[in-house]
Structures are given as C-alpha cells and as structure tokens.
C-alpha positions as CSV (number, residue, x, y, z in Angstrom):
1,X,-67.7,35.6,79.5
2,X,-67.9,38.7,82.3
3,X,-66.7,42.5,81.9
4,X,-66.7,45.2,83.9
5,X,-68.5,48.2,82.9
6,X,-65.8,49.9,85.7
7,X,-62.2,49.2,86.7
8,X,-63.2,46.9,90.1
9,X,-61.0,44.8,92.1
10,X,-61.9,41.5,94.0
11,X,-61.0,39.8,97.4
12,X,-61.6,36.4,98.9
13,X,-62.6,35.4,102.6
14,X,-61.4,32.5,103.9
15,X,-61.7,30.7,107.3
16,X,-59.9,32.3,110.6
17,X,-57.7,29.7,110.3
18,X,-56.3,30.7,106.8
19,X,-55.9,34.2,107.8
20,X,-53.6,33.4,110.7
21,X,-52.0,31.5,107.8
22,X,-51.5,34.6,105.1
23,X,-48.3,35.0,104.0
24,X,-46.7,32.3,105.7
25,X,-44.3,29.9,104.3
26,X,-46.7,26.7,103.3
27,X,-48.3,29.3,101.0
28,X,-46.9,30.0,97.2
29,X,-47.4,31.3,94.0
30,X,-48.1,29.3,91.0
31,X,-48.5,30.7,87.3
32,X,-51.0,28.3,85.4
33,X,-50.5,29.1,81.4
34,X,-52.5,26.8,78.8
35,X,-52.2,28.4,75.1
36,X,-55.1,27.0,72.9
37,X,-55.5,27.7,69.3
38,X,-59.1,29.1,69.7
39,X,-58.4,32.0,72.8
40,X,-61.2,31.4,74.4
41,X,-59.8,28.4,75.5
42,X,-56.8,29.5,76.7
43,X,-56.2,29.5,80.5
44,X,-54.1,32.4,82.4
45,X,-54.3,32.1,86.1
46,X,-51.8,33.6,88.6
47,X,-52.5,32.3,92.4
48,X,-51.2,32.5,95.4
49,X,-52.0,30.2,98.6
50,X,-51.8,26.8,100.4
51,X,-51.4,23.9,97.6
52,X,-54.3,21.0,98.0
53,X,-56.4,23.1,99.8
54,X,-58.8,25.9,99.6
55,X,-56.7,28.7,101.5
56,X,-56.1,30.9,98.4
57,X,-55.3,34.5,99.3
58,X,-54.8,35.6,95.8
59,X,-56.0,34.6,92.5
60,X,-55.8,36.8,89.1
61,X,-57.5,35.3,85.9
62,X,-57.6,36.1,82.5
63,X,-60.7,36.8,80.8
64,X,-62.0,38.2,77.5
65,X,-65.1,40.7,77.5
66,X,-66.6,42.8,74.9
67,X,-63.7,45.0,74.9
68,X,-61.0,43.2,75.0
69,X,-59.2,41.3,77.7
70,X,-59.0,41.6,81.4
71,X,-58.1,40.4,84.7
72,X,-60.5,39.5,87.2
73,X,-58.3,39.4,90.7
74,X,-59.4,37.8,94.0
75,X,-58.0,38.5,97.2
76,X,-58.5,37.0,100.6
77,X,-60.3,39.3,103.2
78,X,-63.3,38.8,105.7
79,X,-66.5,39.6,104.2
80,X,-68.4,37.8,106.8
81,X,-72.0,39.6,107.5
82,X,-72.3,41.1,103.7
83,X,-73.9,40.8,100.6
84,X,-72.9,39.2,97.5
85,X,-72.6,42.0,95.3
86,X,-72.2,44.8,97.6
87,X,-69.5,47.6,97.0
88,X,-66.3,46.9,98.6
89,X,-63.8,49.3,97.9
90,X,-59.9,47.8,98.8
91,X,-57.1,49.8,99.1
92,X,-53.4,48.7,97.5
93,X,-50.1,50.1,98.5
94,X,-46.3,49.3,97.7
95,X,-43.5,48.5,99.7
96,X,-42.8,52.1,99.0
97,X,-46.3,53.6,100.0
98,X,-47.6,54.0,96.3
99,X,-51.6,54.1,97.2
100,X,-54.0,52.9,94.8
101,X,-58.0,52.5,95.4
102,X,-60.1,50.2,93.7
103,X,-63.7,49.7,93.6
104,X,-65.0,45.8,94.1
105,X,-68.2,43.7,94.9
106,X,-68.2,41.2,97.6
107,X,-68.9,37.3,96.5
108,X,-69.4,34.1,98.2
109,X,-70.3,36.2,102.0
110,X,-72.2,32.9,102.8
111,X,-69.9,30.3,101.4
112,X,-68.2,27.7,104.0
113,X,-65.6,26.5,101.7
114,X,-63.6,27.7,99.1
115,X,-63.0,31.5,98.0
116,X,-65.2,34.1,99.2
117,X,-63.9,37.9,99.4
118,X,-64.3,40.5,96.8
119,X,-64.4,40.4,93.3
120,X,-61.5,42.7,91.4
121,X,-62.0,43.4,87.3
122,X,-59.0,45.2,86.3
123,X,-57.7,46.2,82.7
124,X,-54.1,45.2,81.5
125,X,-52.9,48.7,81.2
126,X,-54.4,49.4,84.8
127,X,-51.4,51.5,86.5
128,X,-51.9,49.2,89.6
129,X,-49.9,46.7,88.1
130,X,-46.5,48.4,88.9
131,X,-46.6,47.9,92.0
132,X,-47.1,43.8,91.4
133,X,-43.8,44.3,89.4
134,X,-41.4,45.9,91.8
135,X,-40.7,43.0,93.7
136,X,-41.4,43.7,97.5
137,X,-44.7,43.4,99.1
138,X,-47.8,44.5,98.2
139,X,-50.4,45.4,101.1
140,X,-54.1,45.7,100.7
141,X,-57.0,46.9,103.1
142,X,-60.6,47.1,102.8
143,X,-62.2,49.8,105.3
144,X,-62.2,49.0,108.8
145,X,-59.7,45.8,107.9
146,X,-56.4,45.9,109.2
147,X,-54.2,45.2,105.7
148,X,-53.1,42.1,104.7
149,X,-49.9,41.4,102.8
150,X,-49.0,39.7,99.7
151,X,-45.1,38.6,99.7
152,X,-43.7,39.1,95.7
153,X,-40.6,37.8,96.3
154,X,-39.7,35.7,93.5
155,X,-42.7,36.1,92.0
156,X,-42.7,39.4,90.0
157,X,-41.0,38.3,86.6
158,X,-43.9,35.6,86.7
159,X,-46.8,38.5,87.2
160,X,-45.7,40.6,84.7
161,X,-45.3,37.7,82.2
162,X,-49.0,36.9,83.2
163,X,-50.3,40.8,82.5
164,X,-49.0,40.8,79.6
165,X,-49.8,37.3,78.0
166,X,-53.1,38.7,79.1
167,X,-52.8,41.6,77.0
168,X,-51.8,39.4,73.9
169,X,-54.0,36.8,74.4
170,X,-55.5,36.5,70.8
171,X,-51.8,36.4,69.4
172,X,-50.2,33.7,71.6
173,X,-51.2,30.6,69.6
174,X,-49.8,32.4,66.4
175,X,-46.3,33.5,68.1
176,X,-46.0,29.8,69.0
177,X,-46.3,30.2,72.5
178,X,-48.5,27.3,72.9
179,X,-48.6,25.1,75.7
180,X,-45.7,22.9,76.5
181,X,-43.1,25.7,75.4
182,X,-41.6,25.6,79.1
183,X,-41.2,22.4,80.5
184,X,-41.8,24.0,84.0
185,X,-44.9,25.7,83.4
186,X,-48.0,23.3,84.2
187,X,-50.8,21.9,81.2
188,X,-54.0,21.8,82.5
189,X,-56.5,18.9,81.1
190,X,-57.9,18.9,78.1
191,X,-61.2,18.2,79.2
192,X,-61.3,20.7,81.6
193,X,-60.8,23.6,78.9
194,X,-63.8,22.3,77.1
195,X,-66.0,22.5,80.3
196,X,-65.1,25.9,80.9
197,X,-67.7,26.6,77.3
198,X,-70.2,23.7,79.4
199,X,-73.5,25.1,80.8
200,X,-75.9,22.7,82.6
201,X,-79.1,21.5,81.3
202,X,-82.4,20.4,83.5
203,X,-82.7,16.9,81.8
204,X,-86.2,15.1,82.5
205,X,-84.7,12.5,85.4
206,X,-83.2,13.6,88.8
207,X,-81.1,11.5,90.4
208,X,-78.6,10.7,93.1
209,X,-75.3,11.6,92.1
210,X,-72.1,9.8,94.5
211,X,-68.9,11.1,94.3
212,X,-66.2,9.6,96.1
213,X,-62.6,10.7,96.5
214,X,-60.4,8.2,95.6
215,X,-57.4,10.3,94.3
216,X,-55.5,10.7,97.7
217,X,-55.9,14.8,97.1
218,X,-58.4,17.5,98.5
219,X,-61.0,17.9,96.1
220,X,-63.5,21.1,95.7
221,X,-67.1,20.2,94.1
222,X,-68.9,22.7,91.8
223,X,-72.1,22.7,90.1
224,X,-71.4,24.6,86.5
225,X,-74.8,26.3,86.4
226,X,-77.1,27.0,83.2
227,X,-74.7,30.4,82.7
228,X,-71.4,28.4,83.2
229,X,-70.5,29.9,86.7
230,X,-69.5,27.5,89.8
231,X,-71.5,27.3,92.6
232,X,-69.8,25.5,95.3
233,X,-71.2,22.4,96.9
234,X,-68.7,21.7,99.6
235,X,-65.5,19.8,99.5
236,X,-63.9,16.4,99.5
237,X,-60.9,15.3,101.5
238,X,-58.7,11.9,99.8
239,X,-61.1,8.8,101.1
240,X,-64.5,11.1,101.6
241,X,-67.7,10.2,99.6
242,X,-70.8,12.7,99.1
243,X,-74.0,12.0,97.5
244,X,-75.7,15.1,95.4
245,X,-79.2,15.5,94.5
246,X,-78.6,16.5,90.6
247,X,-80.3,15.9,87.4
248,X,-79.1,14.7,84.0
249,X,-77.2,16.9,82.3
250,X,-75.9,18.9,85.4
251,X,-71.9,19.8,84.5
252,X,-69.8,19.0,88.2
253,X,-66.6,20.0,88.3
254,X,-64.0,18.9,90.4
255,X,-61.3,20.8,91.6
256,X,-57.7,21.2,93.6
257,X,-57.5,23.2,96.5
258,X,-56.8,26.8,94.8
259,X,-59.5,26.3,92.2
260,X,-57.6,24.4,89.3
261,X,-60.4,22.1,86.7
262,X,-58.6,18.2,87.7
263,X,-61.9,16.6,86.5
264,X,-65.4,17.3,84.7
265,X,-68.5,15.0,84.6
266,X,-72.1,15.4,83.1
267,X,-74.7,13.8,85.5
268,X,-76.0,10.5,83.7
269,X,-78.9,7.8,85.2
270,X,-76.2,4.8,84.0
271,X,-73.1,6.3,86.1
272,X,-74.9,6.9,89.6
273,X,-71.2,6.6,91.3
274,X,-68.5,9.0,90.2
275,X,-64.9,7.9,91.3
276,X,-62.4,10.7,91.7
277,X,-58.8,9.6,90.4
278,X,-57.0,11.6,88.7
279,X,-54.3,13.7,90.5
280,X,-53.7,17.8,90.3
281,X,-51.8,18.7,87.6
282,X,-50.5,21.4,89.3
283,X,-48.9,20.2,92.1
284,X,-49.2,16.7,92.1
285,X,-50.4,13.8,94.8
286,X,-49.8,15.3,98.2
C-alpha cells in the first residue's frame, strides 16, 4: 500500500457535465465500512457523488503505510492538459474562512471515464479534518480555478467517524466493531475484499474476453495490474458488452459508479464470456 513521504492532497477530474452537477441534490454521501480480522482487508471509504454513475466529486479511503494509517483523498477538479504525477496545490476553505493549503499530484489526466484529478494523502491527525467536522460547506480550489463546494450537511458525524475509524483501524476488529454491527452500514462482497490483495500475472495464453453487463446498472471496468493498481478500461451501461484483449491470469474488477467493487474475475480460456449480474451492494438496483 502507498504511504506519502509528505502530506499531500488529491482531486478528481470529470466531464464538464459533471462539473455542472457538483453540489446538486442528485449527489449524496456514503460511508462504506467493512471491518475484517485481517487489518489489511478492512475497507473504510467516504464518498460523495451521484449513485450508479462515475460522477464522483470526493472520495477518501483509509490506507495503511509503513508509518501507519493515512487517508487518500480524491476530489473533482479540471486537470485537462496536465500530466499524471505533476504537482497540484490545493486550497481548502471552511465556511468560517479557515484555510489550509496542501500539496497533491495529478492522476487520470487522460482518462475518458472514471475518476481523474489530484491525489491527496493526509494523516489522520492533520488539522485539516477540523473543517470537515463543522457541518458547514467546505470549498476547495486549484491555482487559477474557481472554487468548488462540498456540502457537508448531515455528513459531519460520518466524516469524523471515518477519520477515527482509520486512526484505530488496527484495533477495530478486537474492539468488536465488525461489519454488520450496524444494520444501516453497507457490506462489502467478500470476493472484493480478497481481490484487494490480488495482482495480475501474465499467462502464456493471450485471449479475448467478452464482458456482458446483465446487472441492470452502470459498471466500470478495471484491469488490476502487476502492482495491484486498477487501470480503467472504460465502462458499460446496463445491457452493453465489451470485448477485451487480455491474458490468462489477468485480474479484472467491475465497479459501480463511485468505484466500489461489485464483482471480480480472473481471465481464463475456459470462460470467454463473463456476465455481470450482481447488484451494487451499496446502492441496490437502479
């Protein structure tokens, strides 16, 4: 897992249409929490976006690095014309005018679907979290760009809980805070939990793999590369199909709009067609 040598911050780029939708009533907050006995299988993510689409303005996921847990934040912003990995400073402003500046790096600048923008890694004790707990809107901007807003109405308590959970991630299981203890919390598919530790291997056989989306919902397609990182290969609306050139041993993950894992498959010559049928566990069928 990644851990920052410096405190950094991250943003997400989407289409102009998504930019027009940010902060609108069709967007909602979700705290996805799945506590497992193996701390590296525990999944904590807070997101804000339009369910069942790739229009995600904000995502914060708890990760574990060499020095302990940290949060990788992702935010919508226009990074067109920039290069992946390029530095990107971000200014956060609270409703009371309190300001924080953090350094980030551009990701997904050339992505046609899914999340693009700036990655921001923050320690759980970073003072910036105070403005996410006040309940008022949080504004953020990059140099030369207009500020965008994150409405925090009704989510401040969940934001505080996510950061607290992340700081205590290695003790959540022992404290009895397992998945399912709260019936209102979404539960992650165990297959997806296992898949977080998978890596693609290059088998000897090249093959064509057809993905058929029978789920009735939007699905993002990601190849899990040799380092365990997801590489976007587009998306399928309900009823659509796509044929991919791949190799035996390649791992493929299929997500809902905000990027939550729904199904996983490993390419095999005996299964040239994969039908996606599971509903997203966080939002249900459209």
